[in-house]
C-alpha positions in Angstrom: 55.0 19.3 40.4 55.9 15.7 41.2 53.9 12.7 39.9 53.5 10.6 36.8 53.5 12.3 33.4 49.8 11.9 33.0 49.1 13.7 36.3 51.5 16.5 35.4 49.7 16.9 32.0 46.4 17.4 33.7 47.4 19.2 36.9 50.9 20.5 36.5 51.8 24.1 36.5 48.8 26.0 37.9 48.2 25.2 41.5 45.3 27.3 42.6 45.0 28.5 46.2 41.7 28.7 48.1 39.2 30.8 46.2 41.3 31.0 43.0 40.1 29.8 39.6 40.4 26.0 39.1 41.4 26.6 35.5 44.6 28.5 34.6 43.6 32.2 34.0 44.8 34.2 31.0 46.8 37.2 32.3 46.0 39.3 29.3 47.9 42.4 30.4 51.1 44.0 29.1 52.0 45.6 32.4 51.8 45.0 36.1 51.4 47.5 38.9 53.7 48.2 41.8 53.4 50.7 44.7 56.9 52.1 44.8 59.7 53.1 42.5 62.1 50.9 44.5 60.0 47.8 43.9 60.0 48.3 40.2 63.8 49.1 40.2 64.5 45.8 42.0 62.7 43.9 39.3 64.7 45.6 36.5 67.9 44.8 38.4 66.9 41.2 38.8 67.2 41.5 42.6 63.7 40.1 43.1 61.1 38.0 41.2 58.0 39.4 39.8 56.3 40.7 36.6 56.4 44.1 35.1 56.2 43.7 31.3 54.8 40.7 29.3 57.6 40.8 26.7 59.9 39.5 29.5 57.5 37.4 31.6 53.8 36.7 32.0 52.2 34.5 34.7 50.2 32.5 32.2 53.3 31.8 30.1 55.5 31.0 33.1 53.0 28.5 34.5 52.7 26.7 31.1 56.5 26.7 30.8 56.8 25.2 34.3 54.5 22.4 33.3 56.6 21.6 30.2 59.7 21.7 32.4 58.2 19.2 34.8 57.2 16.9 31.9 60.8 17.0 30.6 62.3 16.7 34.1 64.1 20.1 33.7 64.7 22.9 36.1 63.4 25.9 34.1 61.7 26.7 30.8 60.7 29.6 28.6 58.0 29.9 26.0 58.7 31.5 22.6 56.5 32.6 19.8 57.4 29.6 17.6 59.5 26.5 17.5 61.8 28.4 15.1 62.3 31.0 17.8 63.0 28.4 20.4 65.8 26.8 18.3 67.3 30.2 17.4 67.3 31.3 21.1 68.7 28.0 22.3 71.7 28.4 20.1 72.1 32.2 20.2 72.0 32.1 24.0 75.5 30.6 24.0 76.8 31.5 20.5 77.9 34.9 19.2 79.8 36.2 16.1 82.9 34.1 15.6 81.5 31.0 17.2 80.7 27.6 15.7 78.2 24.8 16.4 77.5 21.4 15.0 74.1 20.1 13.9 72.8 16.9 12.4 71.8 17.2 8.7 68.4 15.6 9.0 66.5 18.3 10.7 63.4 20.3 9.8 63.9 22.4 6.7 63.2 25.7 8.4 65.8 24.9 11.1 68.3 23.9 8.4 67.9 27.3 6.7 68.0 29.1 10.0 71.4 27.4 10.8 72.9 27.4 7.3 71.9 30.8 6.1 70.5 33.2 8.6 72.8 32.4 11.5 75.8 32.6 9.2 74.8 36.2 8.5 75.2 36.8 12.2 78.8 35.4 12.1 77.9 32.0 13.6 79.2 29.1 11.6 77.6 25.6 11.5 78.9 22.2 10.4 76.3 19.6 9.4 76.9 16.0 10.1 75.1 12.7 9.4 73.6 11.6 12.7 74.6 8.0 11.9 78.3 9.0 11.6 80.8 7.3 13.9 81.9 9.0 17.1 85.4 9.5 15.5 83.9 11.2 12.5 81.9 13.6 14.6 84.9 14.3 16.9 86.7 15.7 13.8 84.1 18.4 13.2 84.8 20.1 16.6 86.8 23.3 16.7 88.2 25.4 19.6 85.3 27.8 19.1 82.5 25.1 19.0 79.8 25.9 21.5 77.0 23.3 21.0 75.9 20.1 19.4 72.3 20.0 18.1 70.0 17.3 16.8 66.3 16.2 16.6 65.1 13.2 18.7 63.1 12.1 15.6 64.1 14.1 12.6 61.4 15.9 10.6 60.6 14.6 8.0 63.0 11.7 7.5 62.2 10.1 10.9 65.8 9.1 11.7 66.3 8.5 15.4 69.0 10.4 17.3 71.3 8.2 19.5 71.0 10.7 22.4 73.5 8.9 24.7 76.1 8.8 22.0 75.7 12.5 21.1 75.7 13.5 24.8 78.9 11.6 25.3 80.5 13.4 22.3 79.3 16.8 23.3 80.5 16.5 26.9 83.8 15.1 25.9 84.3 18.4 24.1 82.9 20.6 26.9 79.7 21.7 25.1 76.0 21.1 25.8 73.8 18.8 23.7 70.7 20.6 22.5 67.9 18.3 21.4 64.6 19.2 19.6 62.1 16.8 21.2 59.0 17.9 19.2 58.0 14.7 17.6 58.1 12.1 20.5 57.2 14.8 23.2 58.2 14.0 26.8 55.4 11.4 26.9 57.5 9.1 24.7 61.0 10.4 25.3 62.8 12.4 27.9 66.2 13.3 26.4 67.6 14.5 29.8 67.5 10.9 31.0 69.9 10.0 28.2 72.3 12.9 28.8 70.9 15.9 26.8 71.4 19.3 28.4 68.8 21.5 26.7 65.5 20.5 25.0 63.5 22.6 22.5 59.9 22.1 21.3 57.7 23.4 18.6 54.6 23.4 20.9 52.6 24.0 17.6 52.7 20.3 17.1 51.6 17.6 19.5 51.6 19.8 22.6 48.9 22.0 21.0 47.6 19.0 19.0 44.7 20.9 17.4 46.3 23.2 14.9 45.3 26.3 16.9 48.5 28.0 18.0 52.0 28.6 16.9 54.6 28.4 19.8 57.8 27.1 21.1 59.6 26.2 24.3 63.2 25.9 25.6 63.8 23.6 28.6 67.1 23.5 30.6 68.0 20.4 32.5 70.2 22.4 34.9 72.9 19.7 34.5 75.5 21.4 32.3 78.3 22.9 34.4 78.8 26.3 32.7 81.5 27.4 35.2 83.6 24.3 34.4 83.8 25.7 30.9 84.2 29.3 32.1 86.2 30.7 29.2 84.0 29.0 26.6 80.7 30.4 27.9 81.7 33.9 29.2 78.2 35.1 28.4 76.9 33.0 31.3 80.0 33.1 33.6 81.2 36.7 33.4 79.5 40.0 34.1 76.8 41.3 31.8 77.3 45.1 31.3 73.7 45.5 30.4 72.7 44.4 33.9 75.3 46.4 36.0 77.8 43.6 35.8 75.6 40.8 37.0 77.0 37.3 36.2 74.2 34.8 35.4 75.8 31.6 36.6 77.0 33.2 39.9 73.6 34.7 40.6 71.2 32.1 39.3 73.1 28.8 39.3 71.0 26.1 37.6 68.6 28.8 36.4 71.3 30.8 34.6 70.7 29.6 31.1 66.9 30.3 31.0 67.3 33.6 33.0 69.8 34.8 30.4 67.6 33.8 27.5 64.7 35.7 29.1 66.3 38.9 30.3 68.7 39.3 27.4 67.4 37.6 24.3 63.6 38.0 24.9 64.3 41.6 26.1 66.1 42.5 22.9 64.5 40.3 20.2 61.0 39.9 21.7 59.7 36.6 20.2 57.2 36.2 22.9 54.2 33.9 23.0 50.9 35.5 23.7 49.2 34.6 27.0 46.1 33.5 24.9 48.2 31.0 23.0 49.9 29.7 26.2 46.4 29.1 27.6 45.4 27.1 24.5 48.7 25.1 24.7 47.9 24.3 28.3 44.5 22.8 27.2 46.4 20.7 24.7 48.9 19.5 27.3 46.0 18.3 29.5 45.3 15.5 26.9 48.8 15.0 25.5 49.3 11.6 27.2 46.0 10.3 25.8 46.5 11.6 22.3 50.1 10.4 21.9 49.0 6.9 22.8 46.3 7.0 20.1 48.6 8.7 17.5 51.2 6.0 18.0 48.7 3.1 18.0 47.2 4.3 14.7 50.5 5.1 13.1 51.8 1.6 13.7 48.7 0.1 12.1 49.1 2.4 9.1 52.8 1.6 8.8 52.1 -2.2 9.0 49.4 -1.8 6.3 51.7 0.1 4.0 54.3 -2.6 4.3 51.9 -5.1 2.7 51.0 -3.0 -0.3 52.7 -3.7 -3.6 52.6 -0.1 -4.8 54.6 1.0 -1.8 58.4 1.1 -2.4 59.5 1.7 1.2 58.1 2.5 4.7 60.0 4.3 7.5 58.6 4.1 11.1 60.8 3.2 14.0 58.2 1.0 15.7 58.4 -1.5 12.8 60.9 -4.3 13.3 62.1 -3.7 9.7 63.3 -0.2 10.7 67.1 0.3 11.1 66.2 2.4 14.2 64.0 -0.2 15.8 66.4 -1.2 18.6 67.3 2.4 19.4 63.6 3.3 19.5 63.0 0.4 22.0 65.7 1.8 24.2 64.8 5.6 24.0 61.1 5.6 23.6 58.5 4.5 26.1 57.3 1.1 25.0 59.1 1.8 21.7 56.4 4.3 20.7 57.9 7.2 18.8 55.2 9.5 17.3 52.3 9.5 14.9 54.3 10.4 11.8 55.0 7.8 9.1 57.1 8.4 5.9 56.9 6.2 2.8 57.5 6.3 -0.9 55.6 4.9 -3.8 56.8 2.9 -6.8 56.8 5.3 -9.8 58.4 8.1 -7.8 57.4 11.7 -7.3 54.5 11.8 -9.8 52.8 8.8 -8.2 53.3 10.3 -4.7 51.6 13.6 -5.8 48.7 11.8 -7.5 48.2 9.6 -4.4 48.1 12.7 -2.1 45.7 14.5 -4.4 43.4 11.5 -4.2 43.1 11.4 -0.4 39.8 12.4 1.1 40.0 12.0 4.9 43.7 13.1 5.1 44.3 16.7 4.1 47.3 18.3 2.4 48.4 20.9 4.9 51.7 22.6 5.9 51.4 21.1 9.3 52.1 17.9 11.2 51.2 16.3 14.6 47.5 17.3 14.5 44.5 15.4 15.9 43.4 15.2 12.2 45.3 13.1 9.7 47.4 15.2 7.4 49.9 14.7 4.6 52.7 16.6 2.9 55.3 16.2 0.2 58.4 17.8 1.7 60.4 18.1 -1.6 57.5 20.2 -3.0 56.5 22.0 0.2 58.4 22.5 3.5 61.9 21.8 2.0 61.4 23.3 -1.5 63.9 26.0 -0.8 66.6 23.4 -0.6 68.6 22.4 -3.7 68.6 18.8 -4.9 72.0 18.4 -3.3 70.8 19.7 0.0 67.7 17.5 -0.1 69.9 14.4 -0.7 72.2 15.6 2.1 69.2 15.9 4.4 68.1 12.4 3.5 64.9 13.6 1.8 64.0 11.5 -1.3 61.9 13.0 -4.1 59.1 10.5 -3.4 59.0 10.9 0.4 55.5 11.3 1.7 55.1 12.6 5.3 51.9 11.1 6.6 50.9 12.5 10.0 48.4 9.9 11.4 45.6 11.5 13.5 43.4 10.1 16.2 40.5 9.1 14.0 39.5 5.5 13.7 42.5 3.6 12.2 40.3 1.6 9.9 39.0 4.8 8.3 42.5 6.2 7.8 43.6 3.0 6.2 40.5 2.9 3.9 41.4 6.4 2.7 44.9 5.3 1.9 43.6 2.3 0.1 41.3 4.3 -2.2 44.0 6.9 -2.9 46.4 4.1 -3.9 43.8 2.7 -6.2 43.3 6.2 -7.8 47.1 6.7 -8.2 47.6 3.5 -10.0 44.6 3.4 -12.3 
């Protein structure tokens, strides 16, 4: 659908015909009927489009995926059961045993473990780099078997901002795609394809849902990366697939090759599908995404500015603050410089004070979640990243006192009042 992002949020994806439901229906069915054997055979051979089994495709899921693709400015998208599954599929779709990829160090702890531990068990190696490294330093980490460069637009939880143009330039110089996790800013605040990224992933569990109701993920392809130009590097896309009678994805589907392969090969075999019911709920969240992101960012900036004035606060990190090292980059990459609703900070007195502060909050809740309509808080070193060693925490840029404060859409004055009373309790 063409139009402004706010219009796509509300009306993108589902385009009902005369007499059809105004609201996207839930196609709650595992199977779909056909009249002849030949019709079904053509579907299995990818000779025609259609639905036959929900593990591969479902109308509700595809309509929501198409809305997200429109929001990002991509050509195709696929929903997954979680953000973790989206990041796994995004890499595994072009990497196999013996391959290598590069990732920034400051990423979500679950993704770090996926890359550093689980994917190595599959024979896929990863090199982690500091996102603020020079182009020359990053160049040195590439190998002949490197297949991708990965980073998060805004890293969770350290909130470093990825210089997408720089990373896209480096990736393309080495003939590989740049894959960017755009969960925190969402396409409302940042569209990585406009800065040269090739593939975008999302944990739709976060702002896209926005109400802590559903777990889900999404992969979006820009359609801009020329797989055939790197034929020998990406043979999985450019040469015949024996599991589909020798079909070659790029020759058959062009700009749709990457998502088609992820669907008919990875989803077929690994099956991390999103349920149609969850896709329906995510669509409801998407309808108000543009409104909620504005309020999240407005409130987060007020909270960050308040925290900067408090003597008990040792440091504050939020890229919309002029004091942030990422301020200029944020102004360039994010709409009106607005990033997301997450603020990180530390308290004087270290980890013990941070924990006492969090335990004293009343409006904000300690939850293993972020980007919810309700204000929430987490101590990554104790919670989401507790599997990492002290050395890995430091490498990921996570300080022991780091508090991840996800600012909701409540009244900002009430959120700040809660912080104020919790600080008073922590320093009694």
